[in-house]
C-alpha positions, 0 to 999 in steps of 0.5 A: 763259083765252083771250080772243076778240074777235068783231067783227060779233058780232050776225050770224047766223054770229058768234052761232052761233060765240059760242054754241058757244064758250060752251057748249064752252069756258071762253074769255072773249068780247068781243062787238063791234058796233053796238048790241051792248049791247041786241042781245045783252044776254042773253049778257052774263055772266062769260064775255062782255063787250059793246062797242058800236061800228062798224068805223070807230070806231078808238078803240072797236076799240083798246079792245076789243082790249086783252088779246085773244088772238084776233080773229074777224071776221064781216063780209059786204060788197059793198064 
């Protein structure tokens, strides 16, 4: 089973992406973002793990990357 890390997972597009993967595949998802454990608590299950963190939190990002086959980044910024 492939494992995908979704960065910025609480965003609208990332949520749609995650829901489609869960509905149509057996891939394991790691959903990463600010307050993800409360914002996306309903998605947590056998296929989904939740990791709270920000893009600036290098330690949390490195931990979330462990065992991941693919990374999806959903970020919009004017910086």
